[in-house]
RODO-2510 file (C-alpha; in nm, 4 decimals, decimal comma):
residues 626
     n   res          X          Y          Z
     1     m    17,2816     8,7089    12,4626
     2     k    16,9542     8,7740    12,2912
     3     k    16,7193     9,0003    12,4830
     4     t    16,4240     8,8195    12,3276
     5     l    16,5241     8,5010    12,5080
     6     l    16,4805     8,6607    12,8492
     7     a    16,1636     8,8431    12,7501
     8     t    16,0093     8,5207    12,6211
     9     a    16,1096     8,3408    12,9397
    10     l    15,9442     8,6031    13,1583
    11     l    15,6225     8,6039    12,9549
    12     s    15,6117     8,2235    12,9507
    13     s    15,6505     8,2097    13,3270
    14     i    15,3670     8,4573    13,3770
    15     a    15,1423     8,2603    13,1433
    16     l    15,2127     7,9339    13,3230
    17     a    15,1547     8,0965    13,6590
    18     h    14,8116     8,2237    13,5514
    19     a    14,7220     7,8857    13,4054
    20     a    14,7547     7,7093    13,7424
    21     d    14,5062     7,6842    14,0250
    22     a    14,6706     7,7044    14,3686
    23     p    15,0220     7,7501    14,5039
    24     e    15,2211     7,5002    14,6998
    25     n    15,3572     7,6171    15,0337
    26     l    15,6410     7,8646    14,9955
    27     p    15,9014     7,9104    15,2714
    28     s    15,7208     8,1186    15,5334
    29     v    16,0173     8,2117    15,7542
    30     v    16,3760     8,3101    15,6776
    31     v    16,6606     8,3656    15,9219
    32     t    16,9484     8,5333    15,7402
    33     a    16,7971     8,8676    15,6369
    34     n    16,7348     8,9921    15,9926
    35     r    16,9552     8,7493    16,1860
    36     a    16,6440     8,6015    16,3437
    37     a    16,3445     8,4025    16,2248
    38     t    16,1249     8,6491    16,0350
    39     p    15,8165     8,5891    15,8201
    40     l    15,9248     8,6164    15,4590
    41     d    15,6528     8,8721    15,3882
    42     e    15,7981     9,1035    15,6553
    43     v    16,1566     9,1017    15,5256
    44     l    16,2416     9,4288    15,3510
    45     a    16,5564     9,2976    15,1795
    46     p    16,5343     9,0942    14,8557
    47     v    16,5667     8,7229    14,9361
    48     t    16,5846     8,4098    14,7204
    49     v    16,5381     8,0690    14,8842
    50     i    16,6520     7,7359    14,7382
    51     t    16,4794     7,4441    14,9106
    52     r    16,5800     7,0788    14,9333
    53     e    16,2981     7,0020    14,6902
    54     d    16,4530     7,2487    14,4440
    55     i    16,7938     7,0853    14,4856
    56     e    16,6681     6,7343    14,4133
    57     r    16,4642     6,8568    14,1182
    58     l    16,7558     7,0516    13,9613
    59     q    17,0077     6,7659    14,0140
    60     p    17,3161     6,9885    14,0626
    61     v    17,6675     6,8523    14,1083
    62     s    17,8015     7,1708    14,2723
    63     v    17,6932     7,4809    14,4608
    64     q    17,7836     7,6718    14,1456
    65     d    17,5058     7,4869    13,9600
    66     l    17,2554     7,6071    14,2198
    67     l    17,3604     7,9715    14,2460
    68     t    17,4499     8,0601    13,8864
    69     g    17,1890     8,2920    13,7405
    70     l    17,0086     8,3829    14,0616
    71     p    16,9278     8,7559    14,0768
    72     g    17,2514     8,9506    14,1130
    73     v    17,4701     8,6375    14,1192
    74     v    17,7546     8,5697    13,8738
    75     m    17,9962     8,2779    13,9154
    76     a    18,3428     8,2347    13,7618
    77     n    18,5115     7,8949    13,7480
    78     a    18,8708     7,7957    13,6710
    79     g    18,8195     7,4761    13,4745
    80     g    18,5341     7,2472    13,5790
    81     i    18,4079     7,0560    13,8810
    82     g    18,6246     7,1056    14,1899
    83     q    18,8253     7,3926    14,0427
    84     q    18,8479     7,7322    14,2111
    85     t    18,5147     7,9135    14,1972
    86     s    18,4412     8,2799    14,2669
    87     m    18,1167     8,4706    14,3153
    88     f    18,0360     8,8311    14,2271
    89     m    17,7100     8,9367    14,3916
    90     r    17,5533     9,2552    14,2612
    91     g    17,8715     9,3396    14,0745
    92     t    18,0883     9,3599    14,3857
    93     n    18,4201     9,1815    14,4337
    94     s    18,4455     8,8119    14,5156
    95     a    18,5340     8,8886    14,8796
    96     h    18,2312     9,1171    14,9197
    97     t    17,9791     8,8392    14,9861
    98     l    17,9523     8,6893    15,3332
    99     v    17,8963     8,3127    15,3371
   100     l    17,7612     8,1308    15,6420
   101     i    17,7088     7,7604    15,7021
   102     d    17,4608     7,6984    15,9831
   103     g    17,5342     8,0463    16,1161
   104     v    17,9138     8,0098    16,1096
   105     r    18,1229     8,2387    15,8881
   106     v    18,3364     8,0471    15,6346
   107     g    18,6288     8,1392    15,4100
   108     t    19,0039     8,1553    15,4502
   109     v    19,1368     8,4407    15,6614
   110     g    19,4195     8,4815    15,4094
   111     a    19,2184     8,5721    15,0982
   112     g    18,8762     8,6126    15,2572
   113     i    18,7045     8,3896    14,9988
   114     p    18,5186     8,0632    15,0749
   115     a    18,5815     7,7454    14,8767
   116     y    18,2403     7,7068    14,7110
   117     e    18,3706     7,4058    14,5202
   118     q    18,4303     7,2209    14,8493
   119     i    18,0729     7,2529    14,9814
   120     p    17,8899     6,9207    14,9212
   121     v    17,5470     6,9673    14,7629
   122     e    17,4058     6,6453    14,9100
   123     q    17,4573     6,7810    15,2622
   124     i    17,2487     7,0954    15,1992
   125     d    16,8926     7,1330    15,3278
   126     h    16,8272     7,4815    15,1908
   127     i    16,9996     7,8084    15,0996
   128     e    16,8967     8,1670    15,1732
   129     v    17,0422     8,4344    14,9441
   130     v    17,0016     8,7893    15,0771
   131     r    17,1040     9,0688    14,8428
   132     g    17,2229     9,4106    14,9503
   133     p    17,4349     9,5438    15,2395
   134     r    17,4133     9,3532    15,5674
   135     s    17,7242     9,4718    15,7543
   136     t    17,5019     9,6336    16,0195
   137     l    17,4127     9,2804    16,1307
   138     y    17,7150     9,0715    16,0355
   139     g    18,0121     9,3071    16,0107
   140     s    18,2796     9,2749    15,7439
   141     d    18,2259     9,1336    15,3926
   142     a    17,8473     9,1772    15,3608
   143     i    17,8639     9,4455    15,0871
   144     g    17,6982     9,2577    14,8010
   145     g    17,4927     9,0344    15,0264
   146     v    17,4860     8,7265    15,2486
   147     i    17,4461     8,3611    15,1562
   148     q    17,3594     8,1150    15,4300
   149     i    17,3721     7,7408    15,3686
   150     f    17,1731     7,5238    15,6093
   151     t    17,2770     7,1592    15,6320
   152     r    17,0312     6,8717    15,6473
   153     h    16,8728     6,7847    15,9800
   154     g    16,6194     6,5511    16,1340
   155     q    16,2772     6,6257    16,2804
   156     a    16,1482     6,5715    16,6323
   157     g    15,9197     6,2694    16,6431
   158     e    16,0542     6,1300    16,3151
   159     a    16,1439     5,7608    16,2952
   160     p    16,4998     5,6810    16,1815
   161     t    16,5009     5,7478    15,8073
   162     p    16,7887     5,6421    15,5811
   163     t    16,8868     5,8225    15,2621
   164     v    17,1152     5,6855    14,9905
   165     s    17,2127     5,8260    14,6520
   166     v    17,4597     5,7120    14,3858
   167     t    17,5466     5,9180    14,0765
   168     g    17,7519     5,8406    13,7671
   169     g    17,8292     6,0567    13,4682
   170     s    18,0624     6,1937    13,2041
   171     h    18,4389     6,2289    13,2563
   172     g    18,4343     5,9415    13,5044
   173     y    18,2078     6,1319    13,7419
   174     t    18,0938     5,9319    14,0448
   175     a    17,9305     6,0515    14,3650
   176     g    17,7566     5,8909    14,6567
   177     q    17,5888     5,9767    14,9841
   178     v    17,4504     5,7735    15,2704
   179     g    17,2829     5,9134    15,5776
   180     v    17,0228     5,8705    15,8466
   181     s    16,8031     6,1219    16,0222
   182     g    16,5333     6,1030    16,2833
   183     g    16,4221     6,2237    16,6190
   184     t    16,2661     6,1610    16,9564
   185     t    15,9808     6,3438    17,1245
   186     h    16,2013     6,6469    17,1926
   187     g    16,5203     6,5822    16,9944
   188     w    16,6428     6,5342    16,6395
   189     y    16,9591     6,4196    16,4631
   190     n    17,1229     6,3691    16,1247
   191     a    17,4411     6,1889    16,0202
   192     s    17,5715     6,1602    15,6662
   193     l    17,8800     6,0618    15,4661
   194     g    17,9496     6,1380    15,1028
   195     g    18,2083     6,1516    14,8292
   196     q    18,2623     6,2864    14,4795
   197     y    18,5114     6,2129    14,2009
   198     t    18,5661     6,3264    13,8454
   199     g    18,8470     6,2558    13,6028
   200     g    18,8017     6,6157    13,4961
   201     i    18,8768     6,8070    13,1806
   202     n    19,1840     7,0042    13,0802
   203     a    19,1310     7,2947    13,3196
   204     c    19,3390     7,5506    13,1312
   205     r    19,3166     7,5961    12,7553
   206     v    19,6287     7,5273    12,5495
   207     g    19,7722     7,8616    12,4426
   208     a    19,7726     8,0151    12,7888
   209     g    20,1487     7,9727    12,8081
   210     t    20,2091     8,1543    12,4814
   211     a    19,9614     8,4315    12,5664
   212     f    20,0876     8,4423    12,9256
   213     k    19,7317     8,4482    13,0560
   214     g    19,5089     8,2189    13,2577
   215     c    19,7331     7,9547    13,4159
   216     f    20,0382     8,0945    13,2249
   217     t    20,1387     7,7495    13,1019
   218     d    20,0407     7,4793    12,8515
   219     e    19,9670     7,1519    13,0280
   220     p    19,7249     6,9473    12,8144
   221     d    19,5938     6,6856    13,0557
   222     h    19,2832     6,5946    13,2514
   223     d    19,2643     6,7607    13,5936
   224     a    19,0909     6,5278    13,8362
   225     y    18,9073     6,6121    14,1559
   226     r    18,8266     6,3872    14,4511
   227     t    18,6578     6,4803    14,7780
   228     y    18,5053     6,3135    15,0828
   229     n    18,2656     6,4751    15,3261
   230     g    18,0774     6,4110    15,6461
   231     a    17,8078     6,5930    15,8396
   232     l    17,6493     6,5663    16,1839
   233     s    17,3721     6,7727    16,3362
   234     g    17,1340     6,7469    16,6246
   235     g    16,9225     6,9334    16,8695
   236     y    16,6965     6,9101    17,1710
   237     r    16,4063     7,1315    17,2757
   238     w    16,2739     7,1281    17,6308
   239     d    15,9104     7,1906    17,7239
   240     n    15,9950     7,5415    17,8465
   241     g    16,1225     7,6407    17,5011
   242     t    16,4940     7,6120    17,5749
   243     e    16,6717     7,4732    17,2711
   244     l    17,0220     7,3379    17,2143
   245     t    17,1473     7,2724    16,8600
   246     g    17,4785     7,1778    16,7037
   247     s    17,6225     7,0946    16,3627
   248     w    17,9498     6,9819    16,2045
   249     l    18,0500     6,9648    15,8387
   250     r    18,3854     6,8610    15,6966
   251     s    18,5086     6,8080    15,3430
   252     k    18,8547     6,7033    15,2289
   253     g    18,9636     6,6843    14,8696
   254     t    19,2457     6,6588    14,6189
   255     i    19,2412     6,9025    14,3288
   256     e    19,4588     6,8779    14,0195
   257     y    19,5043     7,1912    13,8114
   258     d    19,7370     7,3334    13,5475
   259     g    20,0493     7,5127    13,6655
   260     d    20,4129     7,5405    13,5683
   261     f    20,5595     7,4858    13,9154
   262     q    20,2832     7,3197    14,1158
   263     n    19,9629     7,1562    14,0030
   264     l    19,8032     6,9712    14,2922
   265     t    19,6382     7,0898    14,6132
   266     r    19,4979     6,8915    14,9000
   267     r    19,2359     7,0992    15,0756
   268     s    19,0115     7,0535    15,3768
   269     q    18,7316     7,2727    15,5070
   270     q    18,5562     7,2244    15,8395
   271     v    18,2699     7,4118    16,0031
   272     a    18,1340     7,3429    16,3510
   273     g    17,8916     7,5342    16,5659
   274     g    17,6492     7,5186    16,8538
   275     k    17,3714     7,7384    16,9857
   276     l    17,1753     7,7610    17,3106
   277     s    16,8582     7,9703    17,3061
   278     f    16,6030     8,0258    17,5809
   279     d    16,3361     8,2652    17,7035
   280     a    16,4951     8,5064    17,9497
   281     m    16,1501     8,6612    17,9999
   282     a    15,8089     8,6253    17,8395
   283     d    15,8955     8,8577    17,5492
   284     w    16,2740     8,8195    17,5547
   285     r    16,4527     8,5416    17,3671
   286     m    16,8252     8,5105    17,4378
   287     s    17,0822     8,2998    17,2547
   288     v    17,4500     8,2191    17,2904
   289     s    17,6389     8,0596    17,0023
   290     l    17,9901     7,9325    16,9373
   291     g    18,1465     7,8399    16,6062
   292     q    18,4711     7,7549    16,4334
   293     n    18,5811     7,7417    16,0708
   294     q    18,9064     7,5724    15,9681
   295     d    19,0538     7,5734    15,6206
   296     r    19,3778     7,4083    15,5117
   297     a    19,5453     7,3881    15,1704
   298     d    19,8662     7,1948    15,0979
   299     d    20,0302     7,2626    14,7613
   300     y    20,2459     7,0058    14,5806
   301     l    20,5033     7,0268    14,3044
   302     n    20,4399     6,9578    13,9412
   303     g    20,5127     6,5881    13,8846
   304     a    20,8082     6,6743    13,6614
   305     n    20,9856     6,8273    13,9615
   306     k    20,9222     6,5427    14,2041
   307     t    21,2937     6,4658    14,2512
   308     l    21,3619     6,8009    14,4192
   309     d    21,4652     6,7724    14,7822
   310     f    21,1373     6,8537    14,9542
   311     v    20,9509     6,6626    15,2202
   312     n    20,7311     6,3914    15,0692
   313     y    20,3929     6,3445    15,2350
   314     g    20,3101     6,0053    15,0922
   315     v    20,2330     6,1172    14,7391
   316     d    20,4459     6,1159    14,4278
   317     k    20,4793     6,4932    14,4427
   318     a    20,6630     6,6983    14,7049
   319     r    20,4867     6,9563    14,9197
   320     v    20,6012     7,3110    14,8527
   321     g    20,3651     7,5153    15,0646
   322     y    20,0646     7,5194    15,2915
   323     l    19,8105     7,7616    15,4337
   324     y    19,6071     7,6892    15,7454
   325     s    19,3475     7,9322    15,8733
   326     k    19,1175     7,9146    16,1726
   327     r    18,8377     8,1444    16,2818
   328     n    18,6821     8,1124    16,6283
   329     q    18,3474     8,2839    16,6749
   330     a    18,1138     8,3652    16,9615
   331     a    17,7903     8,5623    16,9742
   332     w    17,5356     8,6764    17,2304
   333     q    17,2005     8,7884    17,0893
   334     n    16,8768     8,9157    17,2397
   335     d    16,5450     8,9290    17,0538
   336     i    16,2894     9,1346    17,2444
   337     t    15,9241     9,1943    17,1595
   338     l    15,8619     9,5570    17,2569
   339     a    15,4955     9,5631    17,1568
   340     p    15,2735     9,3870    16,9043
   341     g    15,4504     9,4233    16,5691
   342     q    15,7652     9,5776    16,7204
   343     t    16,0888     9,3909    16,7975
   344     l    16,4435     9,4788    16,8959
   345     s    16,7399     9,2504    16,8272
   346     a    17,0740     9,3401    16,9839
   347     g    17,3948     9,1599    17,0638
   348     v    17,7702     9,1233    17,0560
   349     d    17,9935     8,9271    16,8163
   350     f    18,3519     8,8194    16,8709
   351     q    18,5892     8,6684    16,6142
   352     q    18,9479     8,5567    16,6466
   353     e    19,1324     8,4811    16,3228
   354     k    19,4604     8,2901    16,3047
   355     l    19,6847     8,2047    16,0122
   356     d    19,9704     7,9581    15,9717
   357     s    20,1581     7,9419    15,6419
   358     a    20,4778     7,8244    15,4787
   359     t    20,5220     8,1927    15,3899
   360     d    20,5901     8,4228    15,6823
   361     y    20,3279     8,6933    15,7353
   362     l    20,4083     9,0089    15,9310
   363     k    20,1206     8,9178    16,1648
   364     d    19,9244     8,5970    16,1924
   365     t    19,6343     8,6763    16,4265
   366     r    19,3696     8,9423    16,4805
   367     d    19,0469     8,9887    16,6757
   368     n    18,7209     9,1641    16,5965
   369     t    18,4413     9,2650    16,8319
   370     g    18,1104     9,3959    16,7003
   371     v    17,8050     9,5409    16,8746
   372     f    17,4799     9,5591    16,6766
   373     a    17,1115     9,6464    16,7093
   374     l    16,8095     9,6094    16,4790
   375     y    16,4645     9,7610    16,5323
   376     q    16,1653     9,6340    16,3334
   377     g    15,8206     9,7858    16,3440
   378     v    15,4960     9,7109    16,1631
   379     f    15,2269     9,9794    16,1832
   380     g    14,9342     9,8766    15,9690
   381     p    15,0551     9,8910    15,6075
   382     h    15,3822    10,0581    15,7117
   383     e    15,7015     9,8631    15,7918
   384     i    16,0214    10,0137    15,9312
   385     q    16,3681     9,8715    15,9984
   386     l    16,6586    10,0611    16,1539
   387     s    16,9953     9,9018    16,2314
   388     a    17,3448    10,0020    16,3380
   389     r    17,6703     9,8279    16,4228
   390     h    18,0121     9,9238    16,5554
   391     d    18,3155     9,7009    16,4942
   392     h    18,6540     9,7199    16,6616
   393     n    18,9319     9,5309    16,4855
   394     t    19,2840     9,4952    16,6223
   395     q    19,4152     9,5370    16,2666
   396     f    19,2398     9,8472    16,1294
   397     g    19,0650     9,9988    16,4327
   398     n    18,7005    10,1067    16,4464
   399     h    18,4255    10,1112    16,1863
   400     t    18,0543    10,1943    16,2138
   401     t    17,7757    10,1014    15,9715
   402     g    17,4057    10,1787    15,9604
   403     s    17,0972    10,1157    15,7506
   404     a    16,7311    10,2101    15,7250
   405     a    16,4476    10,0465    15,5317
   406     y    16,0812    10,1250    15,4770
   407     g    15,7984     9,9243    15,3269
   408     f    15,4361     9,9949    15,2393
   409     r    15,1829     9,7218    15,1670
   410     f    14,8856     9,8003    14,9441
   411     d    14,5419     9,6488    14,9936
   412     n    14,5981     9,4120    14,7004
   413     g    14,9088     9,2658    14,8706
   414     m    15,1633     9,4422    14,6533
   415     r    15,4464     9,6026    14,8499
   416     v    15,6913     9,8817    14,7752
   417     t    16,0209     9,9077    14,9666
   418     a    16,3053    10,1562    14,9915
   419     s    16,6344    10,1257    15,1780
   420     y    16,9733    10,2830    15,2306
   421     g    17,2672    10,1129    15,3973
   422     s    17,6415    10,1154    15,4433
   423     a    17,8761     9,8178    15,4543
   424     f    18,2472     9,7376    15,4593
   425     h    18,5108     9,4769    15,3840
   426     a    18,8125     9,4540    15,6131
   427     p    19,1585     9,4148    15,4548
   428     t    19,2569     9,0481    15,4512
   429     f    19,5809     8,9030    15,5826
   430     n    19,7002     8,8853    15,2227
   431     d    19,6256     9,2556    15,1746
   432     e    19,7904     9,3719    15,4941
   433     y    20,0674     9,1287    15,5767
   434     y    20,1687     8,9210    15,2683
   435     p    20,4498     8,9036    15,1773
   436     y    20,5854     9,2322    15,3098
   437     g    20,2621     9,4144    15,3861
   438     s    20,1205     9,7422    15,2709
   439     p    20,3455    10,0514    15,2893
   440     v    20,0590    10,2292    15,4685
   441     s    19,7872    10,1139    15,7056
   442     l    19,5026     9,9977    15,4843
   443     k    19,1503    10,1196    15,5443
   444     p    18,8428     9,8988    15,5031
   445     e    18,6688     9,9026    15,1674
   446     t    18,3372    10,0813    15,2226
   447     s    18,0064    10,0977    15,0383
   448     r    17,6801    10,2904    15,0338
   449     t    17,3735    10,1405    14,8680
   450     a    17,0326    10,2893    14,7894
   451     e    16,7550    10,0580    14,6725
   452     i    16,3869    10,0512    14,5823
   453     g    16,1759     9,7416    14,5291
   454     l    15,8313     9,6246    14,4285
   455     s    15,6932     9,2783    14,5008
   456     g    15,3719     9,0831    14,5197
   457     r    15,2186     8,7394    14,5766
   458     p    14,8811     8,7615    14,4023
   459     g    14,7069     8,4279    14,3910
   460     i    14,9217     8,1507    14,2561
   461     w    15,2473     8,3265    14,1745
   462     n    15,5105     8,5517    14,3313
   463     w    15,7279     8,8211    14,1794
   464     a    15,9773     9,0898    14,2805
   465     v    16,1698     9,3685    14,1075
   466     n    16,4534     9,5632    14,2717
   467     a    16,6649     9,8546    14,1487
   468     y    16,9765     9,9703    14,3310
   469     q    17,2910    10,1790    14,3166
   470     s    17,6064    10,0998    14,5145
   471     k    17,9172    10,3110    14,5493
   472     v    18,2254    10,1304    14,6766
   473     d    18,5190    10,3413    14,7950
   474     d    18,8756    10,2701    14,9063
   475     l    18,8953     9,9522    14,7003
   476     i    19,2314     9,7891    14,7570
   477     g    19,4595     9,8010    14,4544
   478     y    19,8341     9,7985    14,3929
   479     d    20,0933    10,0717    14,3504
   480     a    20,3890    10,0764    14,1083
   481     s    20,5819     9,8477    14,3454
   482     f    20,2932     9,5960    14,3498
   483     l    20,2157     9,6734    14,7133
   484     p    19,8497     9,7069    14,8192
   485     i    19,7015    10,0530    14,8774
   486     n    19,3520    10,2025    14,8953
   487     v    19,3175    10,3446    14,5471
   488     s    19,0080    10,2388    14,3547
   489     e    18,6368    10,3138    14,3560
   490     a    18,3400    10,1614    14,1785
   491     r    17,9786    10,2460    14,1015
   492     i    17,7306     9,9686    14,0406
   493     r    17,3750    10,0139    13,9196
   494     g    17,1414     9,7230    13,8767
   495     l    16,7910     9,5965    13,8130
   496     e    16,6845     9,2495    13,9290
   497     g    16,3690     9,0506    13,8795
   498     q    16,2369     8,7135    13,9859
   499     l    15,9105     8,5358    13,9148
   500     g    15,7987     8,1959    14,0374
   501     a    15,5159     7,9536    14,0958
   502     d    15,4676     7,5990    14,2299
   503     v    15,1187     7,5093    14,1178
   504     d    14,9235     7,2287    13,9547
   505     g    15,2392     7,0238    13,9027
   506     w    15,4321     7,3110    13,7448
   507     h    15,7514     7,4441    13,9044
   508     v    15,8575     7,7755    13,7530
   509     r    16,1544     7,9947    13,8472
   510     t    16,2621     8,2914    13,6361
   511     y    16,5477     8,5267    13,7243
   512     l    16,6804     8,8333    13,5451
   513     t    16,9741     9,0648    13,6213
   514     l    17,0673     9,3858    13,4411
   515     q    17,3693     9,5582    13,5913
   516     q    17,6306     9,8228    13,5210
   517     p    17,9397     9,7495    13,7374
   518     l    18,1823    10,0283    13,6492
   519     n    18,5312    10,1263    13,7591
   520     r    18,5123    10,4938    13,8633
   521     d    18,8849    10,5613    13,8911
   522     s    19,0020    10,8849    13,7335
   523     g    19,2720    10,7073    13,5281
   524     d    19,2649    10,5304    13,1927
   525     q    19,0315    10,2586    13,3274
   526     h    18,7551    10,5069    13,4086
   527     d    18,4098    10,3595    13,3297
   528     n    18,5547    10,0192    13,2381
   529     l    18,3465     9,7168    13,3316
   530     l    18,4648     9,5392    13,6453
   531     a    18,6278     9,2097    13,5537
   532     r    18,4212     8,8938    13,4960
   533     r    18,0875     9,0684    13,5562
   534     p    17,8489     9,0649    13,2576
   535     r    17,5877     9,3365    13,2228
   536     r    17,3030     9,0898    13,1658
   537     t    17,2206     8,7429    13,2941
   538     g    16,9009     8,5418    13,3004
   539     r    16,7864     8,1964    13,4037
   540     v    16,4664     7,9965    13,3667
   541     d    16,3904     7,6686    13,5483
   542     l    16,0763     7,4901    13,4307
   543     d    15,9570     7,1484    13,5522
   544     k    15,6318     6,9539    13,5265
   545     d    15,5097     6,6641    13,7403
   546     l    15,3462     6,3948    13,5259
   547     g    15,2345     6,1193    13,7580
   548     a    15,5382     5,9093    13,8414
   549     f    15,7597     6,1274    13,6230
   550     t    15,8939     6,4806    13,6436
   551     l    16,0345     6,6423    13,3300
   552     g    16,2159     6,9729    13,3238
   553     g    16,4868     7,1948    13,1925
   554     s    16,6861     7,5098    13,2560
   555     v    16,8208     7,7844    13,0335
   556     y    17,0937     8,0247    13,1436
   557     a    17,2187     8,3187    12,9400
   558     a    17,4973     8,5688    13,0113
   559     g    17,6190     8,8679    12,8159
   560     y    17,9804     8,9482    12,7415
   561     s    18,2287     9,0570    13,0081
   562     y    18,6010     9,1193    13,0396
   563     d    18,8641     8,9181    13,2211
   564     d    19,0770     9,2145    13,3245
   565     a    19,0464     9,5669    13,4614
   566     a    19,1842     9,7127    13,1367
   567     n    18,8952     9,5503    12,9418
   568     s    19,1434     9,4126    12,6897
   569     t    19,0486     9,0433    12,7195
   570     r    18,6861     8,9858    12,6234
   571     l    18,4780     8,6925    12,7465
   572     g    18,1987     8,6293    12,4984
   573     g    17,8342     8,5984    12,5933
   574     y    17,6762     8,2529    12,5864
   575     t    17,3609     8,0504    12,6474
   576     t    17,3423     7,7002    12,7930
   577     a    17,0467     7,4655    12,8313
   578     d    16,9935     7,1581    13,0509
   579     l    16,7319     6,8814    13,0375
   580     r    16,6393     6,6548    13,3279
   581     a    16,3936     6,3835    13,4256
   582     t    16,2969     6,1930    13,7392
   583     w    16,1146     5,8612    13,7627
   584     h    15,9551     5,8072    14,1035
   585     i    15,9462     5,4281    14,1148
   586     d    15,7641     5,4321    14,4487
   587     s    15,7551     5,6460    14,7623
   588     a    16,1192     5,5638    14,8403
   589     w    16,3062     5,4873    14,5172
   590     s    16,3693     5,7207    14,2251
   591     v    16,5938     5,7360    13,9190
   592     q    16,7101     6,0694    13,7810
   593     g    16,8869     6,1747    13,4638
   594     r    17,0297     6,5067    13,3520
   595     v    17,1973     6,6327    13,0363
   596     a    17,3851     6,9559    13,1028
   597     n    17,4841     7,2001    12,8289
   598     i    17,2929     7,0005    12,5689
   599     a    17,4204     7,2149    12,2800
   600     d    17,7825     7,1510    12,3841
   601     k    17,8446     7,5260    12,4049
   602     r    18,2088     7,6323    12,4415
   603     y    18,2517     7,9314    12,6698
   604     e    18,4708     8,0761    12,9435
   605     t    18,3897     8,2564    13,2689
   606     a    18,7612     8,3207    13,3289
   607     a    19,0003     8,3667    13,0374
   608     y    19,1744     8,0495    12,9124
   609     y    18,9903     7,8251    13,1600
   610     n    18,7746     7,5597    12,9939
   611     q    18,4202     7,4820    13,1002
   612     l    18,2322     7,1551    13,0725
   613     g    18,0722     7,0796    12,7391
   614     r    17,7805     6,8406    12,7058
   615     t    17,7729     6,6122    13,0093
   616     y    17,5447     6,3315    13,1264
   617     y    17,4498     6,2291    13,4795
   618     m    17,2322     5,9532    13,6228
   619     t    17,1326     5,9154    13,9883
   620     v    16,9628     5,6377    14,1822
   621     r    16,8110     5,7714    14,5037
   622     f    16,6557     5,5992    14,8060
   623     s    16,4685     5,8413    15,0308
   624     p    16,1603     5,7027    15,2091
   625     a    15,8753     5,9492    15,2516
   626     m    15,7670     5,9779    15,6126
***
């Protein structure tokens, strides 16, 4: 990756920002950073927000398209749309990022990783990406950060409004969505159905079988993906401020992939939740929430082995295994205004995780109870946040985390921040109980992160720079018998920057990440780069409104990385560019087109797994403006 590319992008963004006149409205309140609605300017953690307007402008076909290249975010994909996708936030492991959908934790309890590829983009209203440790508020997994996806919803007082979109593209890609949203004087609702299909590409490069890497087999075919999804949400707010909300999202898909023994999975993911909030007293807001996440994967034999004596579930391939996980959640939270500019948030979380599998686990259920508190104070130009949490888990026992943050705002609006926090990741069912379990009781993976930041919103643009160091201890590895033990440690240093403006018809987003994710073991892998995490990434999104048309493009660049801990398999650096256009026929109808990877760049984010070359997409959208 050429450093000049990123430098030019940053300078261009600054120039465009200064050339404009006045900013459009930026998101004023975020929820995820402090677990309660907080003005964005008062959040001391680095946050990136992707709005629905951003989503429709960028024309993504997956969550990976949206998140790739954001500050601190690296994605790895195993062969195209619908294939397994992993995230590495701030250089941490793929299970070190907590993902929420409408406040409900998602991800299998077996591996602890959500299925990003199963989350339908057309059902998303906006995304909040919070970087840095957040275990003091959310418990396990929030080492690298927290991503919360908010699904689409209606507005009180809004007339029933339909939305329809149809997309076609390369490799037989088709997608569609139909929905309706609206509201009454006090209530609101949204209902939507969607689907997505692609004939796919050959997920795993030929040669993997000979090299015994990647998918470990040569299966030159096209690996298709098909999914259907549905979403419901609604709410009602009484005159006294009491509010009841609920949401449901389900996706179910069939994924073909390359494998010697099995090569097809049918997977479903469902998230449901509800929340009741009310004013217990004048300065005391109380809420009670319930949620559930279900994830099921059924694996089927390679077609060549279909005559084996296994149960047939209506397809021309026999089922050989399944994994079903369920997580029930409940929370009680209190947000109390102590004095002007001072708040206290405190509450209790409960989670019950269950696992059912064709493979017997030593245990298949566990519970976790967490108690947390967060104090926030604003004293003139000074801002303070203190938080602590204690978790009790029936698997590994007790764990306590804490964090502190400070901010100072200068007269010109620029702000400097500093923070220190601890976080942890609990051993998964796979770590502890599959197939025979660890020979010793595993401890949680723990981290300590120190960070400083500088940000500002002068005039028509906004910018932020953050530098951090994280030390992660007791990383779970494997002994000579391939059984999991706490053995590894890592040190990650990073510098992140973002710059943006929405002014005078220009939409500018620039992101830069420089990181040093190193293995700090004392063995022969000391100071090796952690797998699949490049040192440098950058992304620029630039769009311009021209009357009835919007023209834009994106450039993403990543440096080299390695596919393995030994740093023996190198993944080369690469740059991709997209072009896009939208024609707003009238206030309701629009036609969109996108060319992704216009230079047809060949690259890999996981060794021997192909990525899409040049692809074309066209969308017809009906969305009346209200």
